N, C-alpha and C positions, 0 to 999 in steps of 0.2 A: 580233406579239404584240398581243393586245387590251388596251385600257386597264385592264380589271380585273386581267388577268394582270400587267401592269406594276406596278400598285398593290400587289398581293400580293407581288410580287418585292421591291419597295422596302421594304415593311413587314417582310419576313422578315429583312433585315439592317439595319434602321434604327437599332437600338441600337448598331451598330458605326460609324455615320456621325457625323461631327462637322462642323457648319457653322462655319467660322472667319471672324472679322472681319478686315478689311483695316485695318491700322494704319499710322501714319506710318513707323515703322521698317521695315515690309515694303517700302514704296515706296523708302526710302533704300537698303535692301539690294539691291533690284532694280536701282536705278540703278548701283550699283557692279558688278553682274554682267550688265548689259545687253548682249545680243548682237544678235540679229536681231529679237526680238519682246518689247517691253516688258511686254505683258500676260502672256506666258508667264513672264517673270522675276518679276513680282509674285506670280503663283500659286505658283511654285516657292518663293519666299521665305516665303510663308505656310505652305506644306507643310513646309519645313525647320523653321520656328519652332514648329510644332505636332507635330513628330515623326511625320509621316504616313509610312505604309509605301509608298505609291504615289500617283500622280496619274492620274485617269481623265479623258481628254480625247479628243474627236472631232477635234481639230486634228491632221491628219496631219503637219504640219510643226512641232509643238510643240518648242521649243528645250529639250531636257532635258539640257543641257550640265552643269548642276550640280543636285544634289538627288536626290530619290527617282526610281525608274523611272516612266516614263510608259506607260500602256497605254490602248488604245482601249476604248470601252464594250463593243464586241463581244468583245474579248479577256477583259475582266473578267467578262462574263456567262458566257462559255464556261467559264472557270475556276471561277466560283462554282457553276454548275449541275453541273459534273463532280464536285464534292466531295460 
């Protein structure tokens, strides 16, 4: 995909995206659910607190033990473009 196509793609669903802050309670929640990857636990804590439907991550070993489903960027794009 060319950079212009990526930009147009992102703009097409940007109203549905939320950029969430990392707060102290997210870190504390992650500590209580820490398994193999602390960063994954923090991101999952943020997603849970903000009622996210899913987490998009290129990390093939994302620890999705608790929280919303984890999909790769490719999976997300395929599903988005198919609709």
